[in-house]
Structures are given as structure tokens and as C-alpha cells.
N, C-alpha and C positions, 0 to 999 in steps of 0.2 A: 225795400228792405236794404240798410247801410251796409258795403260791402268792404272787407278788410283783408289783405295780404299779408302774410308774415308777419304779423305784431309782436314787437319784442316781448318777452315774458314778463317785463316789469310793467306791462299795460294790460296784461290779462285779468286782475284782479279787479279793476274800473271797469273793462268790457264785460265781466260776468256780473255786476250789479245790475239787479231787476228796476226796470221803469218804477219811480216812487210815485206813490200817491200821498197828498197832503192829508194828514191823520189827523192833527190836532182838532180839528172843527169836528169829525166824525167821533174822536174822542169822547167830547163832550156832548153831544146827541146820544151817544151811545149809552152813557155814563147816566142820562137823565131819564131812558128809557129804563134800564135797569134797576134805578130807584124807586120808580113808580110802581114797576110789575111786582118789587119786593114789598111795596107798603099794602097795595091795592088789590093784587091777585087776580082773579078772573075778570074785574071790572075795567081793570087796565088793558088787558087783552083781548077785551071786547070791544073796548074803544080805539085800540091801535088798527083793531080789525077794520074799523071803519074809516079810521084816517088814511091808513098805507093799502090798503086792499080793498078798499072801495066797497066794502060789503057790511051788512048789519046782521048780525047773526044772533038765533034765539039759544044757541048753544054750542060749546066748543068742541063737544066730542062727536068724533064720528059714529054714528048709529048702526047696529046690524044690516038695518034695511038700506042704508045707503053702499054697505059693503055689498049685497047683493045684488043692488042694482048696478054695480060697477061692474059687477063680474060678468053679469049679461051685455055690457054695453062695448066691453074690449073684444076686438075682432079676433075671430078665431085663429087666424095666423101668427097675430102676436102673441096669443097666450102659449100657442105652441113655445115659439121663440123664448119666450120669459122660461118655459119650463125647462127646456132643454139648456139654458145659460146656468139656470140653477144646480141643474144636474153635476155639470161642470166644475161652478164654484164649489158647491158643498165636497166635490171629490176630493178637490185640490186641499180643502181647508180641513177634511177629515186627517189627511194625511201627517197632519200639524197635532193631532190629539197624541202626542208621545209621554207615557207612563214612565216616571223617572224611576230608575232602581236604587235601594239603599246602600250603602256605600259602610263599610268597616274602614274607618281611618286606622282603628290601634285595636287591639284584641279588649274587648268590652267597651268599645265605643262603636257607636252605631250613629249616622246621620242621614238624612234623607229630604227630600223636598215635596211638597205638594202643590199643585195648581188649583185654586179654589176659584171659580167664578164672581166676578165683582155682580153683586145682588142687583143693584139696580142702576140702569143704564138709559140714558137718553140720544136718541138717534134724529139729527136735522135732514129730513131732505128737502132740497129748494123744488121751489115749483113756479118758477115764474116763467121767462121764455121758453125755459126748456125743462120741462118737468124730470127730474132725473130719479126716474123708479128703479134704475139698474143701479144706483148706490143702494136702495132697500136690500139688495140679494148681496151688496159686499159688506154691508153692516149686519143685519140681521140674520145671515145665515151663521156667522161664527158667532154670534151672541146666542142663537140657541143652540149652537153645537156644545158649547160648552157650559151652559146651563143657566144664565142669568135669569134669575128668577122673576124681574118687574121690567119690561122694557117698553118705555112709552117713545112713539115717535110723532114728532111736530114736522110740520109741512102747511106752508100759506094756504088759504083759500082763492078759489078764483073770484071775480064780481059778482056772481051769484052765488056766492056761498057755499058752493059744492069745492070737493078735491079732484083731480085729475083721475080718472076711472083707473088710468095705467099704475097709477100708484097705489090706489087700496085694490085692486087685485093683487099686486107683488107682494102688499105686506099682507095680506090673506093667505099669499100662497108660503109664505114664510113662518106664519104662524104668529103674527104679530095682531093683537087685540085692541089694545090702547091708541088710538089715533087723535091728534088732536089738531084743530084747524088754528093755527098760528106760525107764524112766519118771521123772520128778520129775526134782530136783535131780541126782540120780546119772547120769542121763542127760545132761546137761549138762557135769557131771565128766569123764565117759567120754570124750566128743566133745572135751573141751578138752586133755585130758592124755594122753588114748590108754592102751587096755588090750590085752591080750594077744588081744582079739576084734574090737575097735574101735579103727581108725586115726585120729589125732588130726588135726583138724580146723582148718583156717586161719581160717573165718570159720563163726559158728552161727547158725541161723534159726531160727525159730517160736514161736509162742503157747505160753503156760502158766498154771498158778497162780502164787500170790506166791511159792512155793518155787523154782518154775522161773525167774520172774522175777529173783527175787533172786540165785538159783547165775549167770544170766549176767551179771548186773551184778559179781558177783565175780570170775568167771574174765576180764572182759574188763582187769580190773586185774592180770592177770598176761601180757597182751599178746595174749590170742584177742579176735577182732574178733566183733561181734554185729550183728544185722542193725539193732536201734534201740531205744532204751530202751523199754519195754513196761508197761503196768499192765491194771486192767480194761478191758472194752468200753464205749462210747459212742456215744451219739448224740444231735445237737441236732436237732430241727425247727423250722423257720420256716412259719408259717402264715399266709394270710390267709383272707377269707371265700370265696374260691373253690375253698378247699380241699374234700376230702370227709373230713369229721370221722372217719369207720370206717376210711377209709385210714389216717392218722395214729395213731389209736388201735392200730391194728396194728403199725404200725413202730414204736411206741415199746415195744410189748408183745415185739416179736421181739426186740427188745436187751435188754430186762430178764430177758429167760428166759436170757441166756447164763451171769449168776453174781448171787450175793447181792451182789456189791460193782461191780455194773455201774451205769451212771447214765444216765437219759434227761432230757434237758432240751427244753422246750416254749416257744416265742417267738410271739408274734402282735400284731398291732396292735388286735385286735378280742377283747374279754372274753368276747363270748357266743362265740365259736369256739371259745377255750379251754375254756368250760364244758362245751361240747358233745362235744368232744373226752374231755375227763376221764370224763364220764360213759359214754361208748363204752368207754372203758378198763376202767372196774369192770364192765361187762356183758361185755365179751370176756374179761376175765383169769379166769373163773370156768371157760371149757372148755378150759382148758390143764393138760396133765399137770405142767408143771413152774411151775403158780401159786405155790406157797409161795415158789420161788425168784426170780421174778418181784414178789412184793408185797415182799419184802426189798430189792429193787433200786429199788423205786419210792418206798420210804422214804428213800432216799440221794438222789430226785430232785427237779425243782422244775419250776415254770412263771412267765413272767415277760409280762405284758401293758405293752407300751409304746404311745407314742401313735405313733408312726409307723414303718413299715418298715425305714427307714434307721438307726434305732436299733438293732432287731432285728439288722442285721447288722453295726454296730458290736460288738454286745455278742458276737455271734457269734464275730468276728477276735478277741474278747480270750479269748473260751474256747477256743478252735483246736480244733474236735471231732474226734475219727476220723471219725465219718460224719456229714455233713451234707446234711439234705435241704429242700429247699425246694418245701413244698408249697402252690403256688399254679400257675393256669392261664398265668400269664405268668411262672413262674421266669424262663426266659432273659434277660428285661430286668433280672435282679438280678446277674447272673453277674459283671458285672464289679466288683460288690462284695464279693466274697468273696477274702481275701488268703489267711487260715489255716485249713485245714481239712485233714484227709487224703485221704479221696473225697467227691464231690458226687453231689448225685441231684436233677436237676431235674424238678419237673413232677409231676401228682398220680398217674402211673401209673411213676415211678421209684422203686422200692420198695430198701431197704438191702438187701433178702434178694438181689435180683439182682447185686448187687457181691458178695455173699459166696459166690454158685455158680456163675453161668453168664453175665453179659453179655459179660465179656473182662477187666474191671480186676480190681488184684490188691486180694485182703481183707486181705493184711498190712499194716497201717497205723501211723501213730505216733497213742499215746493221752496221758492226761494233760496237754495244751497242747503235746506236743512238734511239734506241726503246725506250729507258729510257726519249726521250724527244722529240722525232717525231713520227708523224703517216704516214701511208702508203698515197698514192693518194687519193682523193676522188673529188666528185665534188666541194667542199670547195678549193682545192688547185688550181682550175682554176680561183676563184673569191677572189676581194676583198669586205670587208665591209664597210659601209659607215653609220655613225648615223648620224641622223635628231634628232630635237627638235623645239618645237612651245612652245613659252611661251605668255601666254594671258596677259591682265591686272591685273587682277586676281593672275595669276601664279607668276609674278613679285612683287606684294604685298606681296604673301606668302614667296617667297624663297629669295626674295630682303635681307632684314636684316641677314640675313646667310651668303651671299654671302660678304657683308659689314663687317662684324664682321671678316671673313676668311680672305680676302683679307688686312685688315689694320693689321691684326696679322702676314702676311707675307711682312709687308713693301710696298704693290703694292698697293700705292694711286690711279693709273689712272684706276686699274680694279676696286678698290671700287668707283671711280665718276661715272663709266659706269653705274651702279647701282642706285647710288644717283641720277644722273641726269635724271633718268627715275621717278623712286619715285616721287620726287619732281615735276615733271610736272603732276603727276597725283593727287597729293595733290593740285596745283591749280587749 
């Protein structure tokens, strides 16, 4: 990890830039995949499964028999853990289901807003080096809570043509029935355009590699909505002398193992603490199976020593991390200083892994600085808001003159007339 000491503010923006990946070649390849799936449908998906996953499929759809077999093969201890996580995540997301009240803005004028579930949604679940069955909980639970009518889940098959049993068990637990054996950019294409086996989705959710991310960006240009712009996973930790260096090191490594393009950032007002944490990172790194991946991620990462904690939070707000950990006994006192972050973890025992799996909050979060203007996934992500208004005779008499004056000032006489004709009818 590169180390910086009291960098001047005019260098912060460049320090906050994420490692760049060459995307021109990726975009060209993804565009070709999208076009092929759009034209050829299922046959293209079967061809890509053989090409990219190395498996020859007879069918893209997971059968009920495969679902039952998966449920049997998942260890009982893991089933119990997933069920407990589901309970916590559901409880937190249920609290977001708020019915909005009708508002009288004027006598005879009533306005209100209603949440309506997006009818058809597509969920992408990575299944490569780390099958992310936890993401099914994060996406499937809010989708089911709001009442999405059609949910399709796409995930890449293994070389033998099967899906990781943990993914199938979790999907079954959440209540997702349509599961398709397709991964990568071709999965995004299938959900965006529809095929013989896969219904077209109105909105696509889920993380993925750079090909999946690029595919989501490209289909968005065709009118399909996506959850948010996404990039490699990241964490920023602000630690003071009251932190436990071994805890912080573990948090940095838990994020670094996501992928070689992940980034971890460490900030402190105490240089000695940073040195202790870096030493612990090197010590802990050697015992993890994914250490080579983590090492590459650490090459993209850095630490910064500031004079004051206030500067740490100012820098963090500029960086706008996906995950922010405040490793301090007095973490809550700093909460008002946090403006830009996807999800925040306060205190020495609030590890980022808790949010990834079981605390209840959602782990589908904005990366690459998008926490400045995007929120993480919630029940609202699966809804659209429709406004209503009802205006009585008395109501149009009250606000009609206001509308007439404003419409006339904008030169929109037909708008004015829509009010005037009603007011004249009431007068007569």
C-alpha cells in the first residue's frame, strides 16, 4: 500500500480516482455479445455457455428436481445461517414499507403518492470464484416485499452444467422460481431484450465483473433501467488510536479478497496506528487462500496520515466510499461528519462483513464515487412512485386563477383555457 502524509487539498481529487481499467476493447466485445443475444436468443446463450463456462447445456432453465437436490446438499449449519440472515434483512427492509398520507394543499385540492412495484425485474448473481448467494437475499427479499410480479434470476453454470447449490437453496428460500443458467454479459442481454426462455425485465439488478458492468451500462442506453452504476468493490477505514489494529487489518483484507481490481483505503490522524495496521495486514494475509488476489488489490490501495480526524472525514466525503468503517470507540460522535458513503459501520465491532451478510442492511451499494449521488438498494429500488390529485369544484375555484396567470405568462393559452372553461362553467 502506498502511504501519504498530510497531502494538500488540491491533490485529493487525484488521490480519490479509482484504478482505471481499459474499457474500449471490453465495450466492443460486450456490444457484440448483446447484439448476438438480441438476434439469436436462447441459441446464442447456449453457445456462450459452451464458450465461456465450458459446459454443454440441454436446457437453460433450472428444474424443480435440481432445486430439491440442491436443498438436500447444502449443509444444515449453512441453511440455518442463511435463514437467520434472511430474518434480519427482511426485518430491516420491512421497516421501509411506508404508506404515504394524502395531503390537502388547498381547500378542495388533495394530492398523494403511491408506491407501485416494478412488474418485471431481473437479478444477476455472480457464480464464479465466489458464488454470491448472499446477494439473492439482498435483491430477492425487497423484490418480494414490494410485490414484483415476475422475478428472473440469472447465474452462470459450473463446468458440469449445474448451479452452486447454495444459490439454488437461497433462491428457493426467498421464493424465486425462475432461475436461468446464464452468466456474464450474455445474461444481462437476455434480461434486457428477452429470449424464448427468459422474459424481458424492466429493471436489472446485481453485481458482476467488468463485462457484466459494461453490459449493464450499454443496455441502459436502450431504455432498460439498472440498479446503479457499479465498479470494483471498495472500503475506506478511518481509524484512531482507540481502534484494534488487528480488526482493521482484517477489514481491509476482507475487502481486498473480492478481486484484484478492488481498492482499500486507510486514514488516520496517528501514523503509529497506520504502521501497526499495515504490519497486521502483512501478517494476516499469508493465511488466506485468496491471498494472491488480495495482494493485487493492495497494490491499488493506499493509506493517508492526516493531522486531524476532521480531515479524515473531509477526505472520505471526497472519496465517497462504497463501505466506510469508523474504527473508533467514539465512532458515533463522528456520524454527523459523514455525507458521502454507501453504507457506514460505526465502532470497533461493526465489521463490513456484517453488512455483507446478516446485520440487515443491503450490500448492493454505489461504488467508484457514486455514493455522492446514489443510494444503496432498498425496497424503493423495486418501486416506482405515482402521484395522484383530486380537485373539487371548490378546489378549481381556489387554484384556477393562479394557474391561468402562470400559463398566460408562459404563453401556453391552451393550458390556461383548460382552467378557464371550467371556471366559466361553474359561474354559469
